[in-house]
Each structure stands twice: as structure tokens, then as C-alpha cells.
C-alpha positions in Angstrom: 0.0 0.0 0.0 1.0 3.7 -0.5 2.9 5.4 2.3 2.1 9.0 1.1 -0.5 10.3 3.5 -0.6 14.1 3.3 -3.3 15.4 1.0 -2.9 18.7 -0.8 -6.0 20.8 -1.2 -6.6 22.7 -4.5 -9.0 25.4 -3.4 -12.0 26.7 -5.4 -11.6 30.3 -6.2 -14.8 31.5 -7.9 -18.3 31.0 -6.5 -19.6 29.8 -9.9 -16.6 27.6 -10.5 -18.6 24.4 -9.8 -21.4 25.5 -12.2 -21.5 24.3 -15.8 -24.6 24.1 -18.0 -23.8 22.6 -21.4 -26.0 23.8 -24.3 -28.9 21.4 -25.0 -28.9 19.9 -21.5 -31.9 20.2 -19.2 -29.8 20.5 -16.1 -26.4 21.7 -15.0 -23.5 19.3 -14.6 -23.2 17.4 -11.2 -20.5 18.7 -8.9 -18.0 16.5 -7.0 -15.1 16.6 -4.6 -12.2 14.7 -6.2 -9.4 12.8 -4.4 -6.6 12.0 -6.9 -4.7 9.0 -5.5 -1.8 9.5 -7.9 -1.1 13.2 -7.1 -2.4 13.2 -3.6 -4.7 16.1 -4.2 -8.3 17.1 -3.2 -10.2 19.4 -5.5 -13.7 20.2 -6.5 -15.2 20.5 -10.0 -18.2 19.9 -12.2 -18.5 16.6 -14.2 -16.8 17.2 -17.5 -18.6 14.2 -19.1 -22.0 14.9 -20.8 -24.6 12.3 -20.1 -24.0 9.0 -18.2 -20.3 8.7 -19.1 -17.6 8.1 -16.5 -14.1 9.5 -16.9 -11.5 6.6 -17.1 -9.6 7.8 -14.1 -12.8 7.6 -12.0 -13.9 4.3 -13.6 -10.6 2.6 -12.6 -10.6 4.3 -9.2 -7.5 6.4 -9.6 -9.6 9.4 -8.8 -12.2 9.0 -6.0 -15.3 11.1 -6.6 -17.8 12.3 -3.9 -21.0 14.0 -5.0 -21.8 17.5 -3.6 -24.5 20.0 -4.4 -23.8 23.3 -6.2 -22.1 25.3 -3.4 -20.1 28.4 -2.9 -16.3 28.4 -3.1 -16.0 28.9 0.6 -18.3 26.0 1.4 -16.4 23.7 -1.0 -13.1 24.7 0.5 -14.4 24.1 4.0 -15.7 20.7 3.1 -12.4 19.7 1.7 -10.6 20.9 4.9 -13.1 18.8 7.0 -12.5 15.6 5.0 -8.7 16.0 4.6 -7.9 13.7 7.6 -10.1 11.0 6.0 -8.4 11.6 2.6 -5.0 11.1 4.3 -6.2 7.7 5.5 -7.2 6.8 2.0 -3.9 7.9 0.6 -2.0 5.9 3.3 -4.0 2.7 2.6 -4.3 2.6 -1.2 -2.3 1.7 -4.2 -2.6 1.4 -8.0 -2.1 -2.2 -9.1 -2.2 -4.2 -12.4 -5.2 -6.5 -12.4 -4.3 -8.3 -15.5 -6.1 -5.9 -17.8 -5.7 -2.4 -16.4 -4.1 -0.4 -13.6 -6.8 -0.1 -11.0 -7.0 1.4 -7.5 -6.9 -0.9 -4.6 -8.2 0.3 -1.2 -7.3 -1.3 2.1 -9.8 -1.9 4.9 -9.1 1.4 6.6 -9.2 3.3 3.3 -12.6 1.8 2.6 -13.9 2.8 6.0 -12.5 6.4 5.6 -14.2 6.7 2.2 -17.5 5.6 3.7 -17.0 8.2 6.4 -16.5 10.9 3.7 -19.7 10.0 2.0 -21.6 10.0 5.3 -20.0 13.4 6.2 -21.0 15.0 2.9 -24.4 13.3 3.1 -25.3 13.6 -0.6 -27.3 11.0 -2.4 -30.3 10.8 -4.8 -32.7 11.1 -1.9 -30.8 14.0 -0.3 -29.0 15.9 -3.0 -28.2 18.9 -0.8 -26.6 16.7 1.8 -25.4 18.1 5.1 -24.6 21.5 3.7 -25.9 24.8 5.2 -28.7 26.1 2.9 -26.8 29.5 2.9 -23.9 27.8 1.2 -26.0 26.5 -1.7 -26.1 28.3 -5.0 -29.5 28.5 -6.5 -29.7 27.4 -10.2 -31.9 30.0 -11.9 -33.9 29.3 -15.0 -31.9 30.6 -18.0 -34.1 28.9 -20.6 -34.7 32.4 -22.0 -31.1 32.5 -23.3 -31.2 31.7 -27.1 -28.9 32.1 -30.0 -30.7 35.4 -30.7 -30.4 36.9 -27.2 -28.7 40.3 -27.3 -26.0 41.5 -25.0 -28.4 44.0 -23.4 -30.9 41.2 -22.7 -28.1 39.1 -21.2 -27.3 41.9 -18.8 -31.0 42.1 -17.9 -31.0 38.3 -17.2 -27.9 38.7 -15.0 -29.6 41.5 -13.0 -32.7 39.3 -12.6 -30.7 36.4 -11.3 -28.7 38.5 -8.9 -31.9 40.1 -7.7 -33.4 36.7 -7.1 -30.4 35.6 -5.2 -30.5 38.7 -3.0 -34.1 38.0 -2.2 -33.3 34.6 -0.7 -30.0 35.5 0.9 -28.5 38.4 2.9 -26.1 40.8 1.5 -25.4 42.0 -2.1 -24.6 39.1 -4.4 -21.5 39.4 -6.6 -21.0 36.8 -9.4 -18.2 38.1 -11.7 -18.4 34.9 -13.8 -22.2 35.0 -14.4 -22.4 37.4 -17.4 -19.4 35.7 -19.2 -21.2 32.4 -18.6 -24.4 33.7 -20.1 -22.6 35.0 -23.1 -20.7 31.7 -23.6 -24.0 29.9 -23.4 -25.6 32.2 -26.0 -22.5 32.1 -28.2 -22.5 28.2 -28.1 -26.1 28.1 -29.2 -25.4 30.6 -32.0 -22.4 28.5 -33.3 -24.7 25.5 -33.3 -27.4 27.3 -35.3 -25.9 30.2 -37.4 -27.9 32.3 -39.8 -28.5 31.0 -43.3 -27.5 33.3 -46.3 -31.2 33.9 -47.0 -31.9 34.8 -43.3 -29.0 37.3 -43.3 -30.1 39.0 -46.5 -33.8 39.2 -45.7 -32.9 40.6 -42.3 -30.8 43.3 -43.8 -33.4 44.2 -46.4 -36.2 44.2 -43.7 -34.1 46.6 -41.6 -33.6 49.0 -44.5 -29.9 48.6 -44.4 -27.4 48.6 -47.4 -24.8 45.9 -47.4 -22.1 48.5 -46.8 -23.8 49.9 -43.7 -24.6 46.5 -42.2 -21.0 45.4 -42.8 -19.9 48.5 -40.9 -22.2 47.8 -38.0 -20.9 44.2 -37.9 -17.3 45.3 -38.1 -16.6 43.3 -41.3 -15.5 44.1 -44.9 -18.5 44.6 -47.3 -17.0 41.9 -49.5 -17.2 39.5 -46.6 -20.9 40.3 -46.1 -21.6 39.8 -49.8 -19.8 36.5 -49.7 -22.0 35.4 -46.7 -25.2 36.4 -48.4 -24.1 34.6 -51.6 -23.4 31.5 -49.7 -19.8 31.3 -50.7 -18.5 31.4 -47.1 -20.1 30.2 -43.8 -21.6 32.8 -41.6 -20.0 32.9 -38.1 -22.3 32.1 -35.2 -21.5 35.5 -33.6 -23.4 37.3 -36.4 -26.7 35.9 -35.3 -26.9 37.8 -31.9 -25.4 40.9 -33.6 -28.3 40.9 -36.1 -30.7 40.4 -33.2 -29.1 43.5 -31.5 -29.8 45.6 -34.6 -33.4 44.3 -34.7 -33.8 45.3 -31.0 -32.3 48.7 -31.6 -34.7 49.2 -34.5 -37.7 48.0 -32.5 -36.8 50.5 -29.7 -36.6 53.3 -32.2 -40.0 52.4 -33.6 -41.4 52.3 -30.0 -39.9 55.7 -29.3 -41.6 57.3 -32.3 -45.0 55.7 -31.4 -44.7 57.0 -27.8 -43.8 60.5 -29.0 -47.0 60.7 -31.1 -49.4 58.5 -29.2 -52.7 60.2 -28.6 -52.4 62.8 -31.4 -55.4 63.0 -33.7 -53.3 63.4 -36.9 -49.7 62.4 -36.1 -47.1 63.9 -38.4 -44.0 61.7 -38.4 -40.7 63.3 -39.5 -38.1 61.4 -41.4 -35.2 62.3 -43.7 -34.4 62.4 -47.4 -30.6 61.8 -47.2 -28.0 60.5 -44.8 -26.6 64.0 -44.5 -29.9 65.4 -43.3 -30.4 62.4 -40.9 -27.0 62.8 -39.3 -26.9 66.6 -39.3 -30.0 66.7 -37.1 -28.1 65.3 -34.1 -24.5 64.2 -34.8 -24.0 62.8 -31.3 -27.2 60.7 -31.4 -26.2 57.1 -30.9 -28.5 56.1 -33.9 -26.6 58.5 -36.2 -24.4 55.6 -37.2 -27.5 54.2 -39.0 -28.9 55.7 -42.2 -31.9 57.8 -43.5 -33.2 54.7 -45.3 -33.2 52.8 -42.0 -35.0 55.7 -40.3 -37.6 55.8 -43.1 -38.3 52.1 -42.6 -38.6 52.5 -38.8 -40.9 55.5 -39.3 -43.1 53.5 -41.6 -43.4 50.8 -39.0 -44.4 53.4 -36.4 -47.0 54.9 -38.8 -48.6 51.5 -39.2 -49.3 51.6 -35.4 -50.6 55.2 -35.3 -54.1 55.7 -37.0 -54.1 58.6 -39.4 -50.4 59.1 -39.3 -48.6 60.9 -42.1 -44.9 60.8 -42.9 -43.1 64.0 -44.0 -39.6 65.2 -44.6 -38.0 67.9 -42.7 -38.5 71.2 -44.5 -41.6 70.0 -46.5 -44.6 72.3 -46.5 -48.1 70.9 -46.5 
């Protein structure tokens, strides 16, 4: 049996370090405390295998795995400190041996007893998934089904605020989850890569928004030739373009809503739009929407007029 008996603890740093929700899965990955018999380390992580698969190092016993709920970094580190003496007993009474087919872990009687004590101490099983952990150490998994390939950055920020607000309502203090927004963006981006826009979807979206190819290329930060190649189907459209188009749609919808709100309640609304890009941008050069175009504004104004009974559309400087 092995004579090494002092376990090294690799601490968890971020509170969401144990959380991982792979695209297309209904639930997040299980979390475990891991005892590596070869390296003599204790660590905590989510299950990297999707589905029912078991990593080889776990299957052959080289890494002992103990289920825990989704908990904070502090709670995970405390749990590892608490079971460290038991982990020392396992390291001192275990070895890796050839069984005729594979190198497998062999635990002595004391190591087996220590492992059973670890499981009892953590207390996690199918009937009691939260185990013996303080409820305040648990991280609530909030519903993020609303995240899709078309979710905009601004909507992701709203979802982040909603989640943090929900956490603050069930726990004291102000929650800080620096990894939450990057995780939401990664989830959205993964979905977009799995289901990018088709050439027809990209072109019809551009035309529906009233944008020229050159302007849309500028908004997306790409060369106009690249955009033309995407629309022609010569090159694949990157997944990131899908949420960026969704953002342009959201910006357009907000502009339409603003026009409607400005004229709501008027008997004969007169909606102002622009003949040229020069007129459009000269009106308010610092306006965030000035990077769009007069054609885009005319399309947005038409949509607003469709929602305002009796509305007329005029150019600036026109006389009735």
C-alpha cells in the first residue's frame, strides 16, 4: 500500500466555478469533490462528461469522486478541509495495481472505512441531493431557458440582474457573481455557433431593416466583400453574427417604439423622417443612432406609422 498520506487541497476560487450548464442539456452538470490517488490532491469541480459517461480515471478508481451540491467556493473549501484527515487515511492505505487488464486502484480496509465516512459526512445522495450543507452555502440554479442564439448582450445583462436580484431575495447581502455574465454570453454564443444564420436569413434581415450591405458590414465590423460572400453562400456565416443581427433588430424596435410613444394620442400624427443620410446625421450628430442611415430611419418611421391611426410621414422642410 502507498505510504504517502498528506493530501494537498486545491481550493476553489470563484463561486460559480462548480457550475456548468452545457447547451442542449436540461440541467447543469453534477459537482464533486475529487481525491486524486496518484497526485495526492483534493479538488472540487463539475462533471466534464456529458450524459452518463464516467471518466477513465474515475472508472478505474485512480480518482475517488464524492457528490456534492452546487455550493459556494468557501463551502467547497471548508468541506475539503473537513474531510482532509479522512483523505489522508485513504492515501495511506491505497495503491494502483495491475489486475491483468488495467491499472486499478486498490483500497485497504481502513481506506474503505475512511471513504464511507467521507460519503456520510457530505451526506449527498439521490434522496438528499443537498446533503449536510448549510442552505446558505447553496447556489440556486436560476432558470436561464430564456437564453437563445438570438439573445442580445443587453438582454443578457438584464438576465444577469434578474438572477442577482433573485439571489438577494433569498440570501442576505449583495450578491456578486463576476463569472455570471461571461457564462451567459458563452451559453448564447455556443447556441449561435450550433445554429448560425443562413444566407437567406441574413439577406432578408438586412433588407427588412432597411440597411445597405455596406452599412450593415460597418455595423458588424466586417468588410463589405465579406458580407456579400456570406449572403451569396460562398463562405459560412459565423455564429456571432446571429446575436449581432438580433441586436440591430432590437435597436430598430426600440426606435419604432420611441416614435410611437412620442406621437401617441395625437389626432393626426405627423412623423418626421429624412431624405438623405446627410440630413439624418446633421440633425443630431451625437445621437447614438446617427451611425445608421436615412433609409433605415424611413423604414422605422413607416413601422411606427402603421401603429398610429391617421399618421402621415413627412420630410423635414416640407410644407403641406
